[in-house]
C-alpha positions as CSV (number, residue, x, y, z in Angstrom):
1,M,70.0,21.0,15.4
2,S,66.8,19.0,15.8
3,T,66.7,15.3,14.9
4,A,62.9,14.8,14.6
5,P,61.8,15.0,10.9
6,L,59.1,17.5,9.9
7,E,56.2,16.2,7.7
8,T,53.8,18.1,5.5
9,F,50.6,17.5,3.5
10,P,49.2,19.2,0.4
11,N,47.4,22.5,1.1
12,P,43.7,21.8,0.6
13,R,43.1,25.3,-0.7
14,P,46.3,26.4,-2.5
15,G,44.5,29.1,-4.5
16,R,43.4,31.0,-1.3
17,D,45.6,32.8,1.2
18,Y,44.6,31.9,4.7
19,E,46.6,32.0,8.0
20,I,47.4,29.1,10.2
21,E,48.3,29.8,13.8
22,I,49.9,27.1,16.0
23,R,50.8,27.4,19.7
24,C,53.3,25.2,21.4
25,P,52.9,26.3,25.1
26,E,55.1,23.6,26.6
27,F,58.5,24.4,24.8
28,T,61.6,23.4,26.8
29,S,65.3,23.6,26.1
30,V,68.5,24.0,28.1
31,C,70.5,27.1,28.8
32,P,73.9,26.5,27.2
33,K,75.7,28.5,29.9
34,T,74.1,27.1,33.0
35,G,72.6,23.8,31.9
36,L,69.3,24.8,33.6
37,P,66.0,24.2,31.9
38,D,64.4,27.0,29.9
39,F,60.6,27.1,29.4
40,G,58.5,29.1,27.0
41,E,55.9,29.1,24.3
42,I,56.6,28.9,20.5
43,Q,54.0,30.5,18.3
44,I,53.9,29.8,14.6
45,N,51.8,31.8,12.2
46,Y,52.0,31.1,8.5
47,I,50.3,31.5,5.1
48,P,50.8,28.1,3.4
49,G,52.0,27.7,-0.1
50,E,51.5,24.3,-1.6
51,L,52.2,22.5,1.7
52,C,51.0,22.6,5.3
53,L,52.8,21.4,8.4
54,E,51.6,18.1,9.9
55,L,51.0,18.7,13.6
56,K,52.0,15.3,15.2
57,A,55.5,15.5,13.5
58,L,55.7,19.2,14.5
59,K,55.1,18.2,18.1
60,Y,57.9,15.6,18.1
61,Y,60.2,18.2,16.4
62,I,59.5,20.8,19.1
63,V,60.0,18.2,21.9
64,S,63.4,17.2,20.4
65,F,64.8,20.5,21.7
66,R,64.2,19.4,25.3
67,D,67.7,18.4,26.0
68,K,69.5,20.8,23.7
69,G,71.6,23.6,25.0
70,V,70.6,26.6,22.9
71,F,70.1,30.4,23.3
72,Y,66.6,31.8,22.8
73,E,67.7,33.7,19.7
74,A,69.2,30.7,18.0
75,V,66.4,28.3,18.7
76,T,63.7,30.7,17.4
77,N,65.6,31.3,14.2
78,Q,66.4,27.6,13.8
79,I,62.7,26.7,14.1
80,L,61.8,29.3,11.5
81,D,64.6,28.0,9.1
82,D,63.5,24.4,9.5
83,L,59.8,25.1,9.1
84,V,60.3,27.3,6.0
85,G,62.6,24.6,4.5
86,A,59.9,21.9,5.1
87,C,56.8,23.6,3.9
88,K,57.9,26.6,1.9
89,P,55.2,29.0,3.1
90,K,54.3,32.3,1.5
91,R,54.9,34.0,4.9
92,M,55.8,32.7,8.3
93,T,56.5,34.2,11.7
94,V,57.9,32.3,14.7
95,V,57.7,33.9,18.1
96,G,59.6,32.4,21.1
97,D,58.0,33.8,24.2
98,F,60.2,32.6,27.1
99,S,59.4,32.4,30.8
100,V,60.8,34.8,33.3
101,R,64.3,33.9,34.6
102,G,66.1,36.1,37.1
103,G,63.4,38.8,36.8
104,I,63.8,39.0,33.0
105,S,61.4,37.7,30.3
106,T,62.4,37.4,26.7
107,S,60.5,37.3,23.5
108,V,62.2,36.6,20.1
109,T,60.4,37.1,16.8
110,A,61.8,35.7,13.5
111,E,60.0,36.3,10.2
112,Y,60.1,35.0,6.6
113,E,58.4,36.3,3.5
114,E,58.5,34.6,0.1
115,N,60.1,36.8,-2.6
């Protein structure tokens, strides 16, 4: 779905489990039914394996959804799938916390855990 490439770098402490929390408070996409803009925050929490996510590339990846028509559920799961594919974490949670529209707010949580 996204065209911006994700980049990684070697985990500086691969022998220790620690959690990385990333907030992307300016997420935007487009409602596929109305064409109106959707706004929200994407929160990423993960325990890295051998690789960590590079933040500048992540920013461009997140911004690449700006003009895409996509439902909240689909985009949250797509982000999780793409990030897991890029950095292969031990565990990752992506939360899409979307702004109120028509009196309804929506939060979508997608999780991954290494087997």
